[in-house]
Residue, then its C-alpha position, 0 to 999 in steps of 0.5 A: m346770786q340770788i337775793r330772797t326773803a329768808e323764812r322761818g326755817d332759814v334760820p340756820l343760814v341767817a343766824p351764822l351771819f347775824n353772829a358774825y355781824r354782832v362780833f364786827y360790832g364788838q360783841n361775844s360770839d353767841l350764835d345760840g342767842a343769834s338764832d333765838c333772835i332772828s327766829d323770834n324776829l321771823r315769827l313774830s314778823r318784826s323784821t324782815i330780813f333778805l338773804a344773799e345767796e351764791e352757789g347755794a351758800a348763804v353769803g349775806f343778809t340784810q334785816l329791816y325794821p318798820a317805822f314811821c315819820s311823824v313829819e312826813m306822815k309816812p312809813f319808813y324802814v330802817l335798815y339796822d343789819l348789813f353783813v356779807a361774808p368777808n370771802h364774798r365782799t367786794k363781789g356785789a353781794g351788800s349792793a345787791l341785797l341794799k338794792h332788793a331792800h329798796a325796791w321792796a320798801k317801795a313797794e311797801g309803801a315806805f318813802r325812806v330807808v335809813l341806816e346807821t354805821a360806825h364812823t369807822n366803817k369806810t368800806a361800807q359807808s362808800v357802798y352806801e353814798g355809792l348808792g345815793y345814800e347821804l349823810e344826816t347832818e341836820f340832826r343829833k343821835y342820842s340814845f337812852t339805855t334803860e338797863 
């Protein structure tokens, strides 16, 4: 398995995985919208995307967004998306993507990588915890929709 940084020309490889990720979280399938979003993120350097490939096929991806912690006065990354194609799960692609993202974030000067997942996504939780992620219990998460 190879993990590499996605480039603009990789949109056709990443977009179907991103679309499947969104569907997993209850959104309607929208491959054109997924392609546009990934294309914009790469073109604008809004995120960094890592792509897992096996025998020339894209099997998973992760997408990280930069952030800054005022309290620590240090940069960190939000690992917002992680998805592995169902027929490639349990083969280590998710862990490989996460480990690659961790090493990259550290090299970029970040002190932390944070993520969130659905309460029901027990499989992903076990992978995260197995790699040393700790469940945040000190703070509550709130969100405000502006639409």
